[in-house]
C-alpha positions in Angstrom: 216.3 -22.6 29.0 215.4 -25.1 26.3 214.1 -28.4 27.5 214.9 -31.5 25.4 212.1 -33.4 23.9 211.2 -36.5 25.9 213.3 -39.5 24.6 215.8 -37.3 22.7 219.4 -36.8 23.6 220.1 -34.3 26.3 221.1 -30.8 25.1 224.7 -29.7 24.6 225.7 -27.9 27.8 227.6 -24.7 27.1 229.7 -22.3 29.2 230.2 -18.7 27.9 233.1 -16.7 29.0 233.4 -13.0 27.8 234.0 -9.8 29.7 231.3 -8.0 27.8 227.8 -8.5 29.2 226.1 -7.7 25.9 228.1 -10.4 24.1 227.3 -13.0 26.7 223.6 -12.1 26.5 223.6 -12.3 22.8 225.3 -15.7 22.7 223.0 -17.0 25.4 219.9 -15.7 23.7 220.8 -17.4 20.4 222.1 -20.6 21.8 219.3 -21.1 24.3 216.9 -20.9 21.3 218.4 -24.0 19.8 216.6 -27.2 20.6 219.8 -29.1 21.1 221.8 -26.5 23.1 221.5 -25.0 26.5 223.7 -22.5 28.3 224.6 -23.7 31.8 226.9 -20.9 32.9 228.4 -17.4 32.2 231.7 -16.0 33.3 233.2 -12.5 33.0 236.9 -13.5 33.2 239.2 -16.4 32.6 239.6 -17.3 36.3 235.9 -17.6 36.8 235.6 -19.5 33.5 238.1 -22.1 34.6 236.6 -22.5 38.1 233.0 -22.9 36.6 234.2 -25.2 33.9 236.0 -27.5 36.3 233.0 -27.7 38.6 230.2 -28.0 36.0 232.0 -29.9 33.3 230.1 -28.4 30.4 230.2 -30.1 27.0 231.6 -27.0 25.3 233.3 -23.9 26.6 233.1 -20.7 24.5 236.0 -18.4 25.6 236.9 -14.9 24.5 240.6 -14.1 24.3 240.9 -10.7 25.9 239.5 -10.9 29.4 240.8 -9.3 32.6 243.1 -11.4 34.8 243.5 -14.7 33.2 243.0 -14.4 29.4 241.2 -16.8 27.2 244.4 -18.5 25.8 245.7 -19.3 29.2 242.2 -20.5 30.3 242.2 -22.7 27.2 245.5 -24.3 28.2 244.3 -24.9 31.6 241.1 -26.6 30.4 242.1 -28.3 27.3 245.9 -28.3 27.1 248.2 -31.3 26.4 248.9 -31.7 30.2 245.2 -31.8 31.2 244.2 -35.2 32.2 240.5 -34.9 31.3 240.3 -32.0 28.8 237.2 -30.1 28.0 236.2 -29.0 24.6 237.0 -25.3 24.0 236.0 -23.0 21.1 237.7 -19.6 21.2 235.5 -16.8 19.9 237.2 -13.4 19.4 236.9 -10.1 17.6 240.7 -10.2 16.8 241.8 -12.0 13.7 245.4 -12.2 14.7 247.8 -15.1 13.7 249.3 -15.3 17.2 245.8 -15.8 18.7 244.9 -18.6 16.3 248.3 -20.4 16.9 247.9 -19.9 20.7 244.4 -21.2 20.8 245.0 -24.3 18.7 248.2 -25.1 20.5 246.5 -24.6 23.8 244.0 -27.3 22.9 241.1 -25.4 21.4 239.1 -27.5 19.0 237.6 -24.4 17.3 238.4 -20.7 16.5 235.7 -18.4 15.5 235.4 -14.6 14.8 232.6 -12.9 16.6 231.3 -11.6 13.2 231.0 -15.1 11.8 227.3 -15.1 12.6 225.1 -17.0 15.0 224.7 -20.0 12.5 228.4 -20.7 12.4 228.6 -20.3 16.3 225.9 -23.0 16.7 227.7 -25.2 14.2 231.0 -24.8 16.1 229.2 -25.8 19.3 227.7 -28.9 17.8 231.1 -29.8 16.1 233.0 -29.5 19.3 230.4 -31.5 21.2 230.7 -34.2 18.5 234.5 -34.3 18.8 235.1 -32.4 15.6 236.6 -29.0 15.0 235.6 -25.9 13.2 237.7 -22.8 12.3 236.3 -19.7 10.6 237.0 -19.9 6.9 238.5 -16.4 6.9 240.8 -17.5 9.7 241.8 -20.5 7.7 243.0 -18.4 4.8 244.7 -15.8 6.9 246.6 -18.6 8.8 247.7 -20.3 5.6 249.2 -17.1 4.2 251.1 -17.0 7.5 252.2 -20.6 7.2 253.6 -20.0 3.6 255.6 -17.0 4.7 257.1 -18.4 7.9 259.2 -21.5 8.5 257.1 -22.4 11.6 255.1 -25.6 11.2 251.4 -26.0 11.5 249.9 -26.2 15.0 249.4 -30.0 14.7 251.3 -31.4 11.6 249.3 -33.7 9.4 250.8 -36.9 8.0 252.0 -36.9 4.4 251.0 -38.8 2.3 247.6 -39.6 3.7 247.1 -43.1 5.2 244.5 -43.7 2.5 244.3 -41.9 -0.9 241.7 -39.2 -1.1 238.9 -39.6 -3.7 238.6 -37.0 -6.6 235.6 -35.6 -4.9 237.4 -35.4 -1.6 240.2 -33.5 -3.2 237.7 -31.0 -4.7 236.3 -30.4 -1.3 239.9 -30.0 0.1 240.8 -27.4 -2.6 237.7 -25.4 -1.7 238.5 -25.5 2.0 242.0 -24.3 1.2 240.3 -21.3 -0.7 238.4 -20.4 2.4 235.0 -21.6 1.4 232.3 -22.4 4.0 230.6 -25.7 3.9 227.5 -24.1 2.4 229.6 -22.5 -0.4 231.3 -25.8 -1.1 228.0 -27.5 -1.4 226.7 -24.9 -3.8 229.9 -24.9 -5.9 230.1 -28.7 -6.3 226.2 -29.2 -6.6 226.1 -31.5 -3.6 224.2 -31.4 -0.3 225.5 -29.9 2.9 225.5 -33.3 4.6 227.6 -34.7 1.8 230.2 -32.0 2.3 230.3 -32.9 6.0 230.7 -36.5 5.2 233.6 -35.8 2.9 235.3 -33.6 5.4 235.0 -36.2 8.1 236.6 -38.8 5.7 239.3 -36.4 4.8 240.1 -35.6 8.5 240.4 -39.4 9.2 242.7 -40.0 6.2 245.2 -37.2 6.7 244.6 -37.1 9.8 243.7 -33.5 10.6 241.7 -31.9 13.5 240.3 -29.0 11.7 239.9 -26.9 8.5 243.3 -25.3 9.0 245.1 -28.5 9.0 243.2 -29.8 6.0 243.9 -26.6 4.1 247.6 -26.6 5.2 248.0 -30.1 3.8 246.4 -29.0 0.5 248.9 -26.0 0.2 251.9 -28.1 1.0 250.9 -30.8 -1.5 250.0 -28.6 -4.3 246.2 -29.1 -4.2 245.2 -25.4 -4.4 
């Protein structure tokens, strides 16, 4: 495992839960290679994941959805749900891009939702975002969920306040429109000719002003208010 450099912050401690050994191995290999992340435990099913998470208290739990016994959505509710007194940070990572899974994960308390084909870079970004108290949802999932929201009378997982507590700047609105279009942070930076760190700064400001926990809620606000 990666050892933090003397004097630096301790690495982000991660638990991986997936019923496929190859997936767990792949995730561990990549995450342990990051200087600021270390994998502290692996679980092959939801019950084991909940037990290990409660005992070890990792900074971030990466949970698959389809696991034997207790599935990832129920495990998420047990670890991060609204009735949990001291919730953990959970990122759901799955192969299945299904609306009911996205809703179930976010309502269950997950702070992130990624598809397994999102790539290792986005996986590490999601872990860092979760550890920092932020949220990350795959851009493709954002667009898919928004289409569902416009077709169904069901509200967003966590409704945002409208209008925002503080008006968004023109540049923040530019970023919001691109989030609603499903762009990644890197694509937003390239399209607006700004740095990646500036994009993240704008997104953090937008989340505070709306407020919104993740990209889905930012994009949903944009769609409901005509900023698309």
